[in-house]
DOMIVEX-543209 format. One record per atom (N, C-alpha, C, CB): x negated, y, z negated; atom name; residue number from 1. Coordinates in steps of 0.2 Angstrom, whole numbers, plus 5000, padded with zeros to 4 digits. Glycine has a CB too. Layout:
<sites>
SITE:px:py:pz:atom:seq
SITE:X:Y:Z:CA:NUM
...
</sites>
This chain:
<sites>
SITE:px:py:pz:atom:seq
SITE:4719:5684:5036:N:1
SITE:4722:5679:5032:CA:1
SITE:4730:5680:5032:C:1
SITE:4720:5680:5025:CB:1
SITE:4732:5686:5032:N:2
SITE:4740:5687:5033:CA:2
SITE:4742:5684:5040:C:2
SITE:4741:5694:5032:CB:2
SITE:4738:5686:5045:N:3
SITE:4740:5684:5052:CA:3
SITE:4741:5676:5052:C:3
SITE:4736:5686:5057:CB:3
SITE:4736:5673:5049:N:4
SITE:4736:5665:5050:CA:4
SITE:4742:5663:5046:C:4
SITE:4729:5663:5047:CB:4
SITE:4743:5665:5040:N:5
SITE:4749:5663:5036:CA:5
SITE:4755:5664:5039:C:5
SITE:4749:5666:5029:CB:5
SITE:4756:5670:5042:N:6
SITE:4762:5671:5046:CA:6
SITE:4763:5667:5052:C:6
SITE:4763:5679:5048:CB:6
SITE:4758:5666:5056:N:7
SITE:4759:5661:5062:CA:7
SITE:4759:5654:5060:C:7
SITE:4752:5662:5066:CB:7
SITE:4755:5652:5055:N:8
SITE:4755:5644:5054:CA:8
SITE:4759:5642:5048:C:8
SITE:4748:5642:5053:CB:8
SITE:4761:5647:5044:N:9
SITE:4764:5645:5037:CA:9
SITE:4760:5642:5032:C:9
SITE:4770:5641:5039:CB:9
SITE:4753:5643:5033:N:10
SITE:4749:5640:5028:CA:10
SITE:4742:5645:5028:C:10
SITE:4747:5633:5030:CB:10
SITE:4738:5643:5023:N:11
SITE:4731:5646:5023:CA:11
SITE:4727:5641:5019:C:11
SITE:4731:5653:5020:CB:11
SITE:4723:5637:5023:N:12
SITE:4719:5632:5020:CA:12
SITE:4711:5634:5022:C:12
SITE:4720:5625:5023:CB:12
SITE:4707:5631:5019:N:13
SITE:4700:5632:5020:CA:13
SITE:4698:5631:5028:C:13
SITE:4695:5627:5016:CB:13
SITE:4702:5626:5031:N:14
SITE:4701:5625:5038:CA:14
SITE:4703:5631:5042:C:14
SITE:4704:5619:5041:CB:14
SITE:4707:5635:5040:N:15
SITE:4710:5641:5044:CA:15
SITE:4704:5646:5044:C:15
SITE:4716:5644:5040:CB:15
SITE:4699:5646:5041:N:16
SITE:4694:5651:5041:CA:16
SITE:4688:5649:5047:C:16
SITE:4690:5651:5035:CB:16
SITE:4690:5643:5050:N:17
SITE:4685:5641:5055:CA:17
SITE:4686:5644:5062:C:17
SITE:4686:5634:5056:CB:17
SITE:4681:5643:5067:N:18
SITE:4682:5646:5073:CA:18
SITE:4688:5644:5077:C:18
SITE:4675:5644:5077:CB:18
SITE:4690:5637:5076:N:19
SITE:4695:5635:5080:CA:19
SITE:4702:5639:5079:C:19
SITE:4697:5628:5079:CB:19
SITE:4703:5640:5073:N:20
SITE:4709:5644:5071:CA:20
SITE:4708:5652:5074:C:20
SITE:4711:5644:5064:CB:20
SITE:4702:5654:5072:N:21
SITE:4701:5661:5074:CA:21
SITE:4701:5662:5082:C:21
SITE:4694:5663:5072:CB:21
SITE:4700:5657:5086:N:22
SITE:4701:5658:5093:CA:22
SITE:4708:5659:5095:C:22
SITE:4697:5652:5096:CB:22
SITE:4713:5657:5091:N:23
SITE:4720:5658:5093:CA:23
SITE:4721:5665:5095:C:23
SITE:4724:5655:5088:CB:23
SITE:4723:5667:5101:N:24
SITE:4724:5674:5103:CA:24
SITE:4730:5677:5099:C:24
SITE:4725:5674:5110:CB:24
SITE:4734:5673:5096:N:25
SITE:4740:5676:5093:CA:25
SITE:4738:5680:5086:C:25
SITE:4745:5671:5091:CB:25
SITE:4732:5677:5084:N:26
SITE:4729:5680:5077:CA:26
SITE:4727:5687:5079:C:26
SITE:4724:5676:5075:CB:26
SITE:4723:5689:5084:N:27
SITE:4721:5695:5086:CA:27
SITE:4727:5700:5088:C:27
SITE:4716:5695:5091:CB:27
SITE:4732:5697:5091:N:28
SITE:4738:5701:5093:CA:28
SITE:4741:5703:5087:C:28
SITE:4742:5697:5098:CB:28
SITE:4742:5699:5082:N:29
SITE:4746:5701:5076:CA:29
SITE:4742:5706:5072:C:29
SITE:4747:5694:5072:CB:29
SITE:4735:5704:5072:N:30
SITE:4731:5709:5068:CA:30
SITE:4731:5716:5071:C:30
SITE:4723:5707:5069:CB:30
SITE:4732:5717:5078:N:31
SITE:4732:5723:5081:CA:31
SITE:4739:5727:5079:C:31
SITE:4732:5722:5088:CB:31
SITE:4744:5723:5076:N:32
SITE:4750:5726:5074:CA:32
SITE:4750:5727:5067:C:32
SITE:4756:5722:5076:CB:32
SITE:4745:5725:5063:N:33
SITE:4745:5725:5056:CA:33
SITE:4742:5732:5053:C:33
SITE:4741:5719:5053:CB:33
SITE:4745:5734:5048:N:34
SITE:4743:5740:5044:CA:34
SITE:4742:5738:5037:C:34
SITE:4748:5746:5045:CB:34
SITE:4736:5739:5035:N:35
SITE:4734:5737:5028:CA:35
SITE:4733:5744:5024:C:35
SITE:4727:5733:5028:CB:35
SITE:4736:5744:5019:N:36
SITE:4735:5750:5014:CA:36
SITE:4733:5748:5007:C:36
SITE:4741:5755:5014:CB:36
SITE:4729:5752:5004:N:37
SITE:4727:5750:4997:CA:37
SITE:4733:5752:4992:C:37
SITE:4721:5754:4995:CB:37
SITE:4734:5748:4988:N:38
SITE:4738:5750:4982:CA:38
SITE:4734:5751:4976:C:38
SITE:4743:5744:4980:CB:38
SITE:4733:5758:4974:N:39
SITE:4728:5760:4969:CA:39
SITE:4729:5756:4963:C:39
SITE:4729:5767:4968:CB:39
SITE:4735:5754:4961:N:40
SITE:4736:5750:4955:CA:40
SITE:4733:5744:4955:C:40
SITE:4744:5749:4954:CB:40
SITE:4733:5740:4961:N:41
SITE:4730:5734:4962:CA:41
SITE:4723:5734:4960:C:41
SITE:4731:5731:4968:CB:41
SITE:4720:5740:4963:N:42
SITE:4712:5741:4963:CA:42
SITE:4711:5742:4955:C:42
SITE:4710:5747:4967:CB:42
SITE:4715:5746:4952:N:43
SITE:4713:5748:4945:CA:43
SITE:4714:5742:4941:C:43
SITE:4718:5753:4943:CB:43
SITE:4719:5738:4942:N:44
SITE:4720:5732:4938:CA:44
SITE:4715:5726:4939:C:44
SITE:4727:5729:4939:CB:44
SITE:4712:5726:4945:N:45
SITE:4707:5721:4946:CA:45
SITE:4701:5723:4942:C:45
SITE:4705:5722:4954:CB:45
SITE:4699:5729:4941:N:46
SITE:4693:5731:4937:CA:46
SITE:4695:5731:4929:C:46
SITE:4691:5737:4939:CB:46
SITE:4701:5730:4927:N:47
SITE:4703:5730:4920:CA:47
SITE:4701:5724:4917:C:47
SITE:4711:5732:4919:CB:47
SITE:4697:5723:4913:N:48
SITE:4695:5717:4910:CA:48
SITE:4700:5713:4907:C:48
SITE:4689:5717:4905:CB:48
SITE:4705:5716:4904:N:49
SITE:4711:5713:4901:CA:49
SITE:4716:5710:4907:C:49
SITE:4715:5717:4897:CB:49
SITE:4715:5712:4913:N:50
SITE:4720:5709:4918:CA:50
SITE:4716:5705:4923:C:50
SITE:4723:5715:4922:CB:50
SITE:4711:5708:4926:N:51
SITE:4707:5705:4931:CA:51
SITE:4711:5701:4936:C:51
SITE:4702:5700:4928:CB:51
SITE:4715:5704:4940:N:52
SITE:4719:5700:4945:CA:52
SITE:4718:5703:4951:C:52
SITE:4727:5700:4943:CB:52
SITE:4720:5699:4957:N:53
SITE:4719:5702:4963:CA:53
SITE:4726:5702:4966:C:53
SITE:4715:5697:4968:CB:53
SITE:4730:5707:4964:N:54
SITE:4737:5708:4966:CA:54
SITE:4737:5710:4974:C:54
SITE:4740:5713:4963:CB:54
SITE:4743:5707:4977:N:55
SITE:4744:5709:4984:CA:55
SITE:4751:5709:4985:C:55
SITE:4741:5703:4988:CB:55
SITE:4753:5713:4990:N:56
SITE:4760:5714:4993:CA:56
SITE:4760:5713:5000:C:56
SITE:4763:5721:4991:CB:56
SITE:4766:5711:5003:N:57
SITE:4767:5710:5010:CA:57
SITE:4774:5712:5012:C:57
SITE:4765:5703:5012:CB:57
SITE:4775:5715:5017:N:58
SITE:4781:5717:5020:CA:58
SITE:4781:5717:5027:C:58
SITE:4784:5724:5017:CB:58
SITE:4785:5714:5031:N:59
SITE:4785:5714:5038:CA:59
SITE:4790:5718:5041:C:59
SITE:4786:5706:5040:CB:59
SITE:4788:5722:5046:N:60
SITE:4793:5727:5049:CA:60
SITE:4793:5724:5056:C:60
SITE:4791:5734:5049:CB:60
SITE:4799:5723:5059:N:61
SITE:4800:5721:5066:CA:61
SITE:4802:5726:5071:C:61
SITE:4806:5716:5066:CB:61
SITE:4801:5725:5077:N:62
SITE:4802:5730:5083:CA:62
SITE:4809:5733:5083:C:62
SITE:4800:5726:5089:CB:62
SITE:4814:5729:5080:N:63
SITE:4821:5731:5081:CA:63
SITE:4822:5736:5075:C:63
SITE:4825:5726:5081:CB:63
SITE:4817:5737:5071:N:64
SITE:4818:5742:5065:CA:64
SITE:4820:5738:5058:C:64
SITE:4823:5747:5067:CB:64
SITE:4821:5732:5059:N:65
SITE:4823:5728:5053:CA:65
SITE:4816:5726:5049:C:65
SITE:4827:5722:5054:CB:65
SITE:4817:5724:5043:N:66
SITE:4811:5722:5039:CA:66
SITE:4813:5717:5034:C:66
SITE:4808:5728:5036:CB:66
SITE:4808:5714:5032:N:67
SITE:4809:5709:5026:CA:67
SITE:4808:5713:5020:C:67
SITE:4803:5703:5026:CB:67
SITE:4810:5711:5014:N:68
SITE:4809:5714:5008:CA:68
SITE:4801:5714:5006:C:68
SITE:4813:5711:5002:CB:68
SITE:4799:5718:5002:N:69
SITE:4792:5718:5000:CA:69
SITE:4791:5713:4995:C:69
SITE:4789:5725:4997:CB:69
SITE:4786:5709:4996:N:70
SITE:4784:5703:4991:CA:70
SITE:4778:5705:4988:C:70
SITE:4784:5696:4994:CB:70
SITE:4778:5706:4981:N:71
SITE:4772:5707:4977:CA:71
SITE:4770:5702:4972:C:71
SITE:4772:5714:4974:CB:71
SITE:4764:5700:4972:N:72
SITE:4761:5696:4967:CA:72
SITE:4756:5699:4963:C:72
SITE:4759:5689:4970:CB:72
SITE:4757:5700:4957:N:73
SITE:4751:5703:4953:CA:73
SITE:4746:5698:4951:C:73
SITE:4754:5706:4946:CB:73
SITE:4748:5692:4948:N:74
SITE:4744:5687:4946:CA:74
SITE:4744:5681:4951:C:74
SITE:4745:5685:4939:CB:74
SITE:4740:5680:4955:N:75
SITE:4740:5674:4960:CA:75
SITE:4740:5667:4955:C:75
SITE:4734:5674:4965:CB:75
SITE:4742:5662:4958:N:76
SITE:4742:5656:4955:CA:76
SITE:4736:5653:4952:C:76
SITE:4745:5650:4959:CB:76
SITE:4730:5655:4954:N:77
SITE:4724:5653:4951:CA:77
SITE:4722:5657:4945:C:77
SITE:4719:5654:4957:CB:77
SITE:4725:5663:4944:N:78
SITE:4723:5667:4938:CA:78
SITE:4724:5663:4931:C:78
SITE:4728:5673:4938:CB:78
SITE:4720:5665:4927:N:79
SITE:4721:5662:4920:CA:79
SITE:4727:5663:4917:C:79
SITE:4715:5665:4915:CB:79
SITE:4731:5668:4918:N:80
SITE:4738:5669:4915:CA:80
SITE:4743:5664:4918:C:80
SITE:4740:5676:4916:CB:80
SITE:4741:5661:4924:N:81
SITE:4746:5656:4927:CA:81
SITE:4743:5649:4927:C:81
SITE:4747:5658:4934:CB:81
SITE:4739:5648:4922:N:82
SITE:4735:5641:4921:CA:82
SITE:4740:5636:4921:C:82
SITE:4731:5641:4915:CB:82
SITE:4746:5636:4918:N:83
SITE:4751:5631:4917:CA:83
SITE:4753:5629:4924:C:83
SITE:4757:5633:4913:CB:83
SITE:4755:5634:4928:N:84
SITE:4757:5633:4935:CA:84
SITE:4752:5630:4940:C:84
SITE:4760:5639:4938:CB:84
SITE:4745:5633:4939:N:85
SITE:4740:5631:4943:CA:85
SITE:4737:5624:4942:C:85
SITE:4735:5636:4942:CB:85
SITE:4737:5622:4936:N:86
SITE:4734:5615:4935:CA:86
SITE:4737:5609:4939:C:86
SITE:4734:5613:4928:CB:86
SITE:4743:5609:4939:N:87
SITE:4746:5603:4944:CA:87
SITE:4744:5604:4951:C:87
SITE:4754:5603:4943:CB:87
SITE:4744:5610:4953:N:88
SITE:4742:5612:4960:CA:88
SITE:4735:5610:4962:C:88
SITE:4744:5619:4962:CB:88
SITE:4731:5612:4957:N:89
SITE:4724:5610:4958:CA:89
SITE:4723:5602:4957:C:89
SITE:4720:5613:4952:CB:89
SITE:4726:5599:4953:N:90
SITE:4726:5591:4953:CA:90
SITE:4728:5588:4960:C:90
SITE:4730:5589:4947:CB:90
SITE:4734:5591:4962:N:91
SITE:4736:5589:4969:CA:91
SITE:4731:5590:4974:C:91
SITE:4743:5592:4971:CB:91
SITE:4728:5595:4974:N:92
SITE:4723:5597:4979:CA:92
SITE:4717:5592:4979:C:92
SITE:4721:5604:4979:CB:92
SITE:4715:5591:4972:N:93
SITE:4709:5587:4971:CA:93
SITE:4711:5580:4973:C:93
SITE:4708:5586:4963:CB:93
SITE:4717:5577:4972:N:94
SITE:4719:5571:4974:CA:94
SITE:4719:5570:4982:C:94
SITE:4726:5569:4971:CB:94
SITE:4722:5575:4985:N:95
SITE:4722:5575:4992:CA:95
SITE:4715:5575:4995:C:95
SITE:4726:5581:4995:CB:95
SITE:4711:5579:4992:N:96
SITE:4704:5579:4995:CA:96
SITE:4700:5572:4994:C:96
SITE:4699:5584:4991:CB:96
SITE:4702:5569:4988:N:97
SITE:4699:5562:4987:CA:97
SITE:4702:5557:4992:C:97
SITE:4700:5560:4980:CB:97
SITE:4709:5557:4993:N:98
SITE:4712:5553:4997:CA:98
SITE:4710:5553:5004:C:98
SITE:4720:5554:4997:CB:98
SITE:4707:5559:5006:N:99
SITE:4704:5559:5013:CA:99
SITE:4698:5556:5014:C:99
SITE:4703:5567:5015:CB:99
SITE:4695:5554:5008:N:100
SITE:4688:5551:5009:CA:100
SITE:4687:5544:5006:C:100
SITE:4683:5556:5006:CB:100
SITE:4692:5542:5001:N:101
SITE:4691:5536:4997:CA:101
SITE:4697:5532:4998:C:101
SITE:4690:5538:4990:CB:101
SITE:4696:5526:4995:N:102
SITE:4701:5521:4995:CA:102
SITE:4707:5523:4990:C:102
SITE:4699:5514:4994:CB:102
SITE:4713:5520:4991:N:103
SITE:4718:5521:4986:CA:103
SITE:4716:5519:4979:C:103
SITE:4724:5517:4988:CB:103
SITE:4713:5513:4979:N:104
SITE:4710:5511:4972:CA:104
SITE:4705:5516:4969:C:104
SITE:4707:5504:4973:CB:104
SITE:4701:5519:4973:N:105
SITE:4696:5523:4970:CA:105
SITE:4699:5530:4968:C:105
SITE:4691:5525:4975:CB:105
SITE:4704:5532:4972:N:106
SITE:4708:5538:4970:CA:106
SITE:4712:5537:4964:C:106
SITE:4713:5540:4976:CB:106
SITE:4715:5532:4963:N:107
SITE:4719:5530:4957:CA:107
SITE:4714:5530:4951:C:107
SITE:4723:5523:4958:CB:107
SITE:4709:5527:4951:N:108
SITE:4704:5526:4946:CA:108
SITE:4701:5533:4944:C:108
SITE:4698:5522:4947:CB:108
SITE:4699:5537:4949:N:109
SITE:4697:5544:4947:CA:109
SITE:4702:5548:4944:C:109
SITE:4694:5547:4954:CB:109
SITE:4708:5548:4947:N:110
SITE:4714:5552:4945:CA:110
SITE:4716:5550:4938:C:110
SITE:4720:5552:4950:CB:110
SITE:4716:5544:4936:N:111
SITE:4718:5541:4930:CA:111
SITE:4713:5544:4925:C:111
SITE:4718:5534:4930:CB:111
SITE:4706:5543:4926:N:112
SITE:4701:5546:4922:CA:112
SITE:4701:5553:4921:C:112
SITE:4694:5543:4924:CB:112
SITE:4703:5557:4926:N:113
SITE:4702:5564:4925:CA:113
SITE:4709:5567:4922:C:113
SITE:4701:5567:4932:CB:113
SITE:4714:5563:4922:N:114
SITE:4720:5566:4919:CA:114
SITE:4720:5566:4911:C:114
SITE:4726:5562:4921:CB:114
SITE:4716:5561:4908:N:115
SITE:4716:5560:4901:CA:115
SITE:4709:5562:4899:C:115
SITE:4718:5553:4899:CB:115
SITE:4708:5567:4895:N:116
SITE:4701:5569:4892:CA:116
SITE:4698:5563:4888:C:116
SITE:4702:5575:4888:CB:116
SITE:4702:5560:4884:N:117
SITE:4700:5555:4880:CA:117
SITE:4697:5549:4884:C:117
SITE:4705:5552:4875:CB:117
SITE:4701:5547:4889:N:118
SITE:4698:5542:4894:CA:118
SITE:4692:5544:4897:C:118
SITE:4704:5540:4899:CB:118
SITE:4692:5550:4899:N:119
SITE:4686:5552:4903:CA:119
SITE:4680:5553:4898:C:119
SITE:4687:5559:4906:CB:119
SITE:4681:5555:4892:N:120
SITE:4675:5555:4887:CA:120
SITE:4673:5549:4885:C:120
SITE:4678:5559:4881:CB:120
SITE:4677:5544:4885:N:121
SITE:4675:5537:4883:CA:121
SITE:4672:5533:4888:C:121
SITE:4681:5533:4880:CB:121
SITE:4673:5535:4894:N:122
SITE:4670:5532:4900:CA:122
SITE:4662:5533:4901:C:122
SITE:4674:5534:4907:CB:122
SITE:4658:5528:4902:N:123
SITE:4651:5530:4904:CA:123
SITE:4651:5534:4910:C:123
SITE:4647:5523:4905:CB:123
SITE:4647:5539:4910:N:124
SITE:4646:5543:4916:CA:124
SITE:4645:5540:4923:C:124
SITE:4641:5549:4915:CB:124
SITE:4641:5535:4922:N:125
SITE:4639:5531:4929:CA:125
SITE:4645:5528:4932:C:125
SITE:4634:5526:4927:CB:125
SITE:4650:5525:4927:N:126
SITE:4656:5522:4930:CA:126
SITE:4660:5527:4933:C:126
SITE:4660:5519:4924:CB:126
SITE:4661:5533:4930:N:127
SITE:4665:5538:4934:CA:127
SITE:4662:5540:4940:C:127
SITE:4666:5544:4929:CB:127
SITE:4655:5541:4940:N:128
SITE:4652:5544:4946:CA:128
SITE:4652:5538:4952:C:128
SITE:4645:5546:4945:CB:128
SITE:4652:5532:4950:N:129
SITE:4652:5527:4955:CA:129
SITE:4659:5527:4959:C:129
SITE:4651:5520:4951:CB:129
SITE:4664:5529:4956:N:130
SITE:4670:5530:4959:CA:130
SITE:4670:5534:4965:C:130
SITE:4675:5533:4955:CB:130
SITE:4665:5539:4965:N:131
SITE:4664:5543:4971:CA:131
SITE:4659:5540:4976:C:131
SITE:4661:5550:4969:CB:131
SITE:4656:5534:4975:N:132
SITE:4651:5532:4979:CA:132
SITE:4652:5531:4986:C:132
SITE:4649:5525:4976:CB:132
SITE:4659:5530:4988:N:133
SITE:4660:5529:4995:CA:133
SITE:4662:5535:4999:C:133
SITE:4666:5524:4996:CB:133
SITE:4661:5541:4996:N:134
SITE:4662:5547:5000:CA:134
SITE:4659:5548:5006:C:134
SITE:4660:5553:4995:CB:134
SITE:4662:5550:5011:N:135
SITE:4659:5551:5018:CA:135
SITE:4655:5557:5018:C:135
SITE:4664:5551:5023:CB:135
SITE:4648:5556:5020:N:136
SITE:4644:5562:5020:CA:136
SITE:4646:5566:5026:C:136
SITE:4636:5559:5020:CB:136
SITE:4645:5573:5025:N:137
SITE:4647:5577:5031:CA:137
SITE:4642:5576:5037:C:137
SITE:4646:5585:5029:CB:137
</sites>
């Protein structure tokens, strides 16, 4: 995962596929990677009051220089970062819809899903009909 992010500057669901895994740069970078456990991250993962998957990354270069260490205790999907995460989740949802539906359908679904009162008042068949043009896999 780290190799893909460093090479491509992203990590998406598609990056877990065979096409990306076949890129020889990934294995070359993996061969240079050292992964170590941070015992605090492991402890905090099992702590029911925290339940986070903390991670750190630092890159060391052949010339001896390095980046600073970047640590994230609570990833954006964690319940303690809900305020930050909801807009990102909505954007991801809208992008996924836009890849399969018309602009009108996306607008209707997004409008309904942004307002709980609108969604609660909408007959379920009307909301589900908005998804009727999804392209089957």
